[in-house]
FIRO-112707 format. One record per residue (C-alpha): x, y, z; residue in one letter. Coordinates in steps of 0.1 Angstrom, whole numbers, padded with zeros to 4 digits, always signed. Each point is the difference from the previous one (the first is absolute). Example, Ala and Ser with C-alpha at 12.3 -4.5 7.8 and 13.67 -1.06 7.14 Angstrom:
REM residues 2
+0123-0045+0078A +0014+0034-0007S 
REM end
This chain:
REM residues 700
-0505+0730-0496M +0017-0029+0018I -0020-0019+0025R +0012-0021+0031K -0006-0039-0002F -0014-0013+0033V -0003-0037+0002W -0033-0008+0011P -0007-0013+0035A -0008-0037-0008F +0033-0005-0027L +0019+0012+0033L -0019-0021+0024L +0009-0028-0026L +0038+0008+0004I +0004+0006+0035L -0015-0033+0006L +0022-0026-0009P +0028+0012+0014A -0016+0003+0034A -0013-0038-0006D +0039-0001-0006F +0009+0014+0032A -0030-0018+0016Q +0019-0030-0015S +0036+0010+0012K -0012+0002+0032K -0015-0033+0002V +0026-0015-0014W +0023+0012+0024L -0019-0013+0029Y -0002-0032-0011K +0036-0003-0007A +0005+0012+0039D -0025-0023+0012E +0011-0033-0023S +0039+0015+0014F -0013-0005+0041E -0017-0035-0008K +0040-0007-0014K -0018-0013-0033D +0026+0024-0020Y -0004-0019-0034A -0035+0022+0001T +0016+0031+0015A +0029-0001-0030L -0036+0001-0027R -0017+0028+0016Y +0030+0022+0008Y +0011-0008-0036H -0034+0016-0011M +0005+0026+0019V +0028+0013-0014L -0009-0005-0035D -0015+0036-0001D +0030+0025+0017T -0027+0031-0005L +0004+0013+0031G +0022-0024+0018M +0028+0029+0009S -0026+0020+0018T -0025-0028+0020Q +0015-0002+0032V -0007-0032+0025L +0016+0000+0033P +0015-0036+0011Y +0017-0009+0032E +0037-0011+0003I +0005-0036+0006T +0022-0025-0006L -0010-0032-0019S +0013-0028-0004N -0010-0038-0008Q +0022-0016+0026K +0000+0028+0029I -0024+0014+0019K -0013+0042+0000K +0031+0018+0013D -0026+0007+0033S +0030+0025+0016T -0006+0022-0028Q -0023+0031+0003T -0027+0005-0032P +0003+0030-0016T -0029+0019-0018E +0018+0008-0034K -0014+0012-0037T +0009-0018-0029V -0010+0004-0038S -0026-0024-0013L +0030-0017-0024A +0024+0001+0029Q -0027-0019+0020Y -0004-0025-0025V +0034-0009-0012N +0009-0006+0040H -0033-0024+0004Q +0013-0015-0036M +0037-0007+0014A -0013-0016+0029M -0025-0017-0016C +0024-0016-0030Y +0026-0006+0034R -0026-0024+0015Y -0006-0019-0030T +0036-0001-0007Q +0002+0015-0031D +0036+0016+0006D +0001+0023-0034E -0029+0016+0006N +0007+0003+0033A +0028+0016-0002A -0010+0020-0029F -0028+0016+0022Y +0021+0003+0035F +0020+0021-0020K -0022+0024-0014Q -0018+0006+0031S +0032+0001+0023A +0012+0028-0023E -0034+0023-0010S -0018-0005+0041S +0002-0001+0035N +0005-0037+0004Y +0032+0001+0009T +0001-0037+0012D -0001-0011-0038D +0034+0010-0006Y +0002-0030+0026Y -0024-0020-0020Y +0016+0006-0034Y +0035-0009+0015G -0013-0033+0009L -0020-0006-0034T +0035+0007-0013L +0014-0031+0023M -0026-0022-0011Y +0005+0007-0034L +0038-0003+0003G +0015+0035-0003N +0019-0001+0031Y +0021+0031-0010E -0025+0019-0008E -0026-0010+0032A +0032+0011+0019Q +0000+0034-0010Q -0041+0004+0000V +0008-0011+0039F +0031+0028+0002D -0024+0021-0011K -0028-0006+0023Y +0017-0004+0031V +0015+0038-0009G -0035+0010+0001L -0015+0021+0031E -0037-0011+0014G +0016-0040-0003V -0009-0021+0032S +0023-0014+0023E -0017-0031-0007N +0001-0001-0039M +0033+0013+0000L +0012-0031+0018K -0019-0018-0028R +0021+0020-0026A +0029-0008+0016F +0000-0040-0001R -0012+0001-0039E +0032+0022-0005I +0014-0023+0016S -0012-0026-0015G +0006+0014-0035C +0037-0001+0008R +0002-0035+0012Y -0019-0011-0035A +0027+0024-0025M +0027-0023+0023E -0012-0032-0002V +0010-0025-0019Q -0011-0033-0015E +0014-0033+0022P +0029-0019-0010E -0025-0036-0003E -0027+0004-0026K -0032+0003+0019I -0028-0008-0025E -0038+0021+0007V -0022-0013-0025T -0036+0005-0004L -0017-0031+0016A -0026-0021-0023D -0027+0021-0013T -0024-0032-0002T +0007-0012+0033I +0013+0033+0024F -0006+0028-0025N -0036-0006-0011K -0021+0031+0005G -0001+0035+0012T +0028+0001+0031S +0020-0031+0015S +0016-0001+0032F +0010-0013+0029A +0014-0034-0004A +0010-0020+0029M +0019-0037+0000Y -0023-0022+0017W +0011-0033+0017G +0037-0018+0005D +0007-0003-0035G +0000+0032-0012F -0025-0016-0028D -0032+0014+0006K -0007+0037-0002V -0029+0025+0013I -0007+0033-0016F -0025+0023-0011T -0012+0013-0028S -0032+0019-0018A -0015-0020-0034R -0032-0008-0014D -0013-0031+0018G +0004+0015+0034G -0026-0004+0030I -0024+0025-0005I -0037+0003+0017L -0015+0030-0025D +0010-0002-0038P -0020+0031-0001E +0021+0020+0019T +0031-0020+0003Q +0031-0015-0022D +0022-0024+0011S +0028+0014-0026K +0003+0027+0028Y -0004-0022+0035L +0026-0011+0011C -0004-0041+0012D +0029-0026+0011L +0010-0026-0019Y +0025-0026-0004W +0022-0021-0022S +0026-0029+0002E +0031-0011-0017K -0012-0033-0020G +0028-0031-0013E +0018+0019-0023N +0004+0034+0027G -0020+0023-0018E -0028+0018+0017W -0036-0014-0003T -0030+0019-0009R -0014+0023+0025A -0031-0010+0027H -0021+0024+0016N -0006-0012+0034F -0036+0010-0003G -0024+0007+0030R -0003+0005+0026P +0040+0003-0002L -0005+0028-0027N -0028+0028+0004S -0020+0025-0020A +0024+0021+0015R +0041+0007-0006H +0017-0035+0014D +0039+0006-0002A +0039-0005+0013S -0006-0033+0012G +0022-0025+0025A -0005-0036+0009I +0016-0018+0027F -0017-0037+0003N -0035+0004-0004N -0004+0036+0011Y -0004+0026-0028V +0005+0038+0012Y -0009+0027-0026Y -0009+0038-0002T -0035+0009-0011R -0018+0029-0006W -0025+0013-0023S -0003+0031-0019D -0029+0014+0015E +0026+0008+0031S +0035+0000-0016R +0018+0009+0032N -0016-0031+0021D +0025-0029-0011K +0002-0026+0025H +0019-0037+0007I -0023-0026-0001Y +0007-0034+0007L -0016-0033-0017A +0005-0037+0012R -0005-0026-0025M +0006-0041-0003I -0001-0012-0033D +0002+0033-0023M -0038+0006+0019K +0001+0029+0021F -0024+0013+0027F -0010+0036+0004E +0027+0026+0006S +0000+0019+0025L +0014+0032+0009K +0034+0003+0025L -0010+0015+0034D +0012+0036+0003S +0036-0016+0018T +0005+0004-0036V -0030+0019-0020N -0005+0030+0021M -0024+0021-0005E +0000+0028-0023G +0037-0010-0017F +0011-0026-0024Q +0016-0029+0003S +0011-0019-0031I +0027-0025-0015N +0003-0030+0023P +0027-0024-0001F +0005-0027+0024V +0034-0019+0004T +0014-0033-0009A -0011-0010+0033D -0034+0013+0010G +0010+0020+0030K -0004+0034-0019W -0016+0022-0014L +0014+0030-0023Y -0019+0028-0013Y -0001+0035-0006S -0024+0029+0015S -0007+0038+0007N -0007-0010+0038R +0009+0021+0028P +0032-0004+0013G +0020-0004-0032G +0025+0026-0016S -0021+0016-0024G -0019-0015-0030G -0007-0039-0002F +0027-0018+0021D +0014-0035+0001I -0016-0018+0028W -0002-0038+0014R -0021-0014+0021I +0005-0039+0017E -0030-0026-0013L -0007-0031+0017D -0005-0032-0004E -0028+0005-0017V +0010+0027-0018G -0015+0029+0019S +0015+0028+0014P +0014+0003+0040K +0012+0026+0018G +0010+0037-0019E +0012+0008-0031P +0034+0013-0003Y +0014+0025-0019N +0035-0003-0017V +0012+0030+0004G +0024+0023-0011E +0026-0006-0025P -0025-0023-0022L -0027+0021+0007N -0009+0039-0011S -0024+0028+0002E -0009-0006-0030Y -0013-0038-0016D +0013-0032+0006E -0021-0030-0016L +0000-0034-0012S +0021-0019+0026P +0017-0035-0008F +0024-0013+0028F +0021-0025-0024H +0015-0026+0029E +0032-0012-0013K +0015+0032-0004S -0019+0013+0032S -0006+0031-0020S -0039+0027-0002L -0004+0006-0034F -0023+0029-0005F -0011+0032-0024S +0003+0035+0012S +0001+0033-0013D +0010+0013+0034G +0040-0007-0008H +0019+0010-0030A -0015-0016-0033T +0004+0002-0034M -0043+0013+0000G -0026-0006+0017G +0006-0040+0018L +0028-0014+0000D +0003-0035+0019I +0028+0000+0028F +0014-0028+0017K +0013+0001+0036S +0023-0022+0018N -0018-0013+0035Y +0015-0017+0029D -0023-0019+0019P +0022-0003+0035E +0000+0041+0003S -0035+0001-0019D +0020+0022-0024F -0007+0014-0034Y +0030+0018-0022E -0002+0029-0022M -0024-0007-0027P +0025-0004-0036I -0021+0006-0033N +0003-0025-0018L +0004+0021-0033G -0001-0008-0037I -0014-0023-0015P -0022-0011+0026I -0009+0039+0010N -0009+0025-0029S -0013+0039-0007A -0036-0014+0014H -0016-0017+0029D +0019-0037+0009D -0015-0019+0026S -0011-0031+0012Y +0035-0021-0003Y -0001-0036+0005I +0028-0028-0009T +0007-0038+0012D +0026-0015+0023E +0030+0007-0023E -0010+0029-0011M -0001-0008-0037R -0034+0005-0007Y -0027+0026+0008G -0029+0024-0007F -0002+0037+0006I -0028+0024-0009T +0004+0030-0026S -0017+0026-0018N +0031+0006-0020R -0017-0008-0032S -0025+0019-0020D -0037-0012+0007C -0013-0020-0029S -0035+0002+0015D -0004+0038+0001C -0024+0022-0013D +0008+0009-0040S -0007+0032+0000L +0012+0014+0040Y +0024-0025+0012K -0020-0006+0029L +0006-0034+0018C +0008-0002+0038S +0003-0036-0003H +0038-0002-0019C +0017-0026+0026Y +0014-0030-0013K +0016-0031+0008I +0042-0001-0003Y +0021-0032+0000N +0029+0000+0018V +0030-0013-0012M +0032-0003+0014Q +0036-0017-0006P +0020-0024+0026P +0017+0021+0021P +0039+0003-0010V +0019+0000+0024F +0043+0010-0001K +0025+0003+0026I +0034+0022+0000K +0025+0019+0020G +0033+0007+0008Y +0023-0016+0024V +0024+0028+0022Y +0028-0005+0024D -0017+0002+0033E +0025+0027+0016V +0013+0021-0035T -0033-0007-0014E +0023-0005-0033E -0018-0025-0022V +0012-0033-0010I +0006-0017-0031P -0004-0033-0010G -0024-0007+0034A -0019-0033+0000R -0036+0001+0003I -0012-0033+0014E -0039-0008-0008F -0023-0023+0021K -0032-0011-0002D -0014-0012+0030V -0031-0014-0013S +0021-0021-0031Y -0021+0017-0029Q +0038+0009-0017W +0032-0013+0002E +0023+0014+0021H +0024+0027-0022F +0023+0028+0007E +0015+0030-0017L +0031+0025-0004V -0005+0033+0004A +0019+0020-0025D +0030+0022+0000E -0026+0027+0017K -0009-0024+0028G -0035+0001-0016Y -0021-0032-0009Y -0039-0002-0011E -0019-0035-0008H -0038-0005-0010E -0025-0018+0025L -0027-0022+0002I -0030-0002+0018P -0008-0014+0033N +0039-0002+0009L +0017-0003+0037E +0031+0008-0007L +0031+0000+0021F +0033+0022-0011L +0034+0001+0006R +0024+0018-0008S +0037-0007+0000T +0036+0015-0012A +0035-0011+0011K +0014+0015+0028G -0037+0007+0014Y -0022-0010+0024F -0032-0011-0019A -0037+0023-0003D -0033-0014+0002K -0031+0007-0011A -0035-0012-0004V -0024+0006-0033V -0038-0013+0001M -0022+0004-0034T -0022-0022+0015K -0037+0013+0003G +0010+0037-0020E -0022+0004-0022L +0015+0035-0019Y +0031-0002-0020S +0028+0012+0019K +0034+0010+0003V +0021-0013+0027Y +0030+0020+0014R +0022-0017+0019Q +0038+0010+0007D +0027-0020+0020F +0024+0016+0025Y +0027-0024+0002L +0027+0002+0034E +0035-0009-0004K +0018-0030+0015I +0024+0014+0026P +0035-0010+0001E -0002-0009+0037G -0022-0018+0021E -0038+0011+0010I -0009-0007+0037T -0035-0016+0007I -0013+0029+0021E -0018-0019+0037G +0011-0035-0004I +0002-0013+0035E +0010-0032+0020Y -0005-0016+0033D +0028+0012+0026F +0032-0023-0007D -0018-0020-0029S -0009-0003-0036A -0041-0005+0005N -0017+0026-0022L -0022+0024+0023R -0036+0005-0012P +0007+0040-0015V +0030-0019-0020S -0027-0019-0018M -0019+0027-0008E +0035+0015-0018I +0010-0027-0015L -0035-0006-0021D +0006+0034-0016K +0036-0011-0009L -0017-0032-0019I -0021+0022-0015E +0034+0018-0015F +0015-0030-0009L -0028-0014-0018E +0002+0036-0023L +0037+0000+0001N -0001-0042-0010H +0030+0005-0022N +0022+0007+0030L +0020-0019+0021K +0006+0014+0031V +0020-0006+0035E -0018+0004+0033I +0021+0009+0025R -0001+0005+0034S +0027+0024+0021H +0001-0001+0040T +0017+0028+0024D +0034-0002+0014E -0008-0011+0031R +0007-0038+0008G +0021-0025-0012N +0008+0003-0035D +0000-0031-0011K -0037-0004+0018Y -0008+0027-0018N +0010-0009-0039M -0020-0034+0014S -0026+0017+0010L -0004+0021-0032S +0004-0029-0018E -0032-0015+0015R -0018+0032-0004R +0003+0005-0037A -0009-0036-0002Q -0032+0003+0019S -0008+0029-0025V +0004-0020-0026V -0017-0028+0013D -0033+0021+0005Y +0007+0014-0037L +0005-0035-0018V -0028-0015+0016A -0026+0027-0011H +0007-0006-0033G +0032+0016-0012I +0025-0024-0016P +0033-0010+0021V +0024+0006-0035E -0009+0038+0002K +0010+0000+0038L +0036+0000+0022V -0004+0001+0034A +0035+0013+0019K +0005+0016+0031G +0029+0021+0006Y +0003+0008+0039G +0014+0028+0009E +0025+0008-0028T -0023+0022-0019M -0010+0030+0019P -0029+0022-0011A +0005+0033-0019E -0018+0031+0008I +0000+0043-0008K +0007+0016+0029D -0014+0035+0004E +0022+0010-0023S -0009-0017-0024G +0035-0018-0002N -0004-0037-0003V +0017-0022+0033V +0005-0037+0009T -0018-0006+0034L +0033-0014+0014T +0007-0011+0031P +0017+0034+0005Q -0027+0020-0015F -0028-0011+0024I +0020+0000+0029Y +0013+0035-0001S -0035+0011+0001N -0011+0006+0036P -0038-0004-0003D -0006-0037+0010K -0034-0001-0018D +0019+0014-0034K +0022-0029+0006Q -0027-0028-0002E -0012+0021-0028E +0033-0006-0019Y +0000-0042+0013H -0032-0004-0015Q +0011+0013-0032R +0026-0022-0003N -0021-0033+0011R -0016+0002-0034R -0017-0026-0029T +0003+0014-0034A +0006-0013-0033F +0026+0003-0031F -0006-0003-0035V +0025-0026-0015L -0013-0005-0033E -0029+0012-0027E -0008-0021-0030N 
REM end
């Protein structure tokens, strides 16, 4: 007889209880993970999400509701997208959340892995966008572009996200096309015992006129805290400073101490005279970031004051202050209303005691975009505004851009990406440089974080300060010499170089058989260039390397006019009636002739004067000679060497030549003049004959 085995009731209970307890634990871990995520404690959230994923029992069957949202550490939630309730499996939900956690903790490799899982196996459509973004951060631009291309072809993608995706596609193309600059720019990690000692360092800013002091932000041991039980200075930002020693090396970092630094985050500082502007916030309210002002005497500080609502609008953030070298303007970033979107660059005027006055001014487009523009720095000598942005075509995350500024029109030019090696596939910001743009600093998270949790590589404090060293700018000039009319090259033309600041000896080059020349230049030159060739008038140009801070190749072509065989009429020369006295209008014209003769100082010319046929021949000859001499006297009095000039009067012996209506050349003889019945036309022809001209006698 076969008996059927029946489990005792108490044994079934023992078996089912652990399963029930485990399921209950999962719910607790998931709750704690989501709670930590909401608090932006992504390290803790990841630990709990990993615990939820450790056992896959029921993962494919359990479902959770979620809202479609946009998550970005630098961009606020897209308020234009309508939240939509969907249902996904627990595994899909946790993969998405873990991907976001890894994104926020800047672990791009893990973020890419989990975004790919989430995008391909769930309804989190936007995870394709974030997958492409993390691939950009990893420098995989070609693959990233393919992911973005796929994303823009999906249904249900919001217009705002499409804009972002197309922007990132442009960034991928830019990154794949960008080349290393010709001059070797060195970007190296700054001293780890001074600037990068701790978990995070960023926002170096020169202090004073000599570029020998720096204020910067760092989170490290020994910072200002109030409660050692709940606070760890290793993860709390303070303001530090360092200065150059006698050997030119930066000395040890000094904490500014209380009351400038507090038990909150104090960061991104700028100093003008005895005023310190900086950003302050707390972990309890990370979105409440505002700019504070502290005044000091002999490095002793008064209590900091939060700037009023003209800068710190309630409910919005204001960060990254920078003061211009003259102390007149405060630049900063804010997401306040009235901008282009995200964080914009703003500026406001400062009074004589460093307080803002008037209303803030948004610098507008094309500098600001609908995304984020941060960490402004205005370089006085080049009149350029440097800033970081993720709203223009970038190589990934934030890139550093430069916009030239015209103070007369108050206009910022189209921003230029500084390219590699200053920018990378990661976030790059807080660019500063000295007056000559030789030495400076940037902040970047391009390197792996050494102070991260060894198990999950968790760290949101991966920003470090980097040195930027640029070689002196290299200048070159090149070009061709052409015939002005035929535009054919002139082989063997000469190009003279004259430095008006007398740093260089004057010298000249000879164009090759193709009319081409080139030469290297040195900085701080004011060059006058003159090109000559046999049988041609000279041409000139002015080239300046003075004040130029970037390497540059100057293209300077010359167009030479052929010396005519006949005389050249000087139009507009007038004399008093029956006199050789020059009228004022004639002197203005002769001043231009002086410039021409100075440029063509290799020529000897004859100044010719002519009269019309009316009057006594002998008298007309005498009058023309006196008028020619009057012109020569004026030219000599204004610096033209007398040996370069000959005065000659021709009276009425050389009538002028003109082209008639048919294009034929005719001579204005008395017979021709009086054959025309139009009295006005006759007077016009007489005036043509009453002319002053010059004729090239010789060239040397």
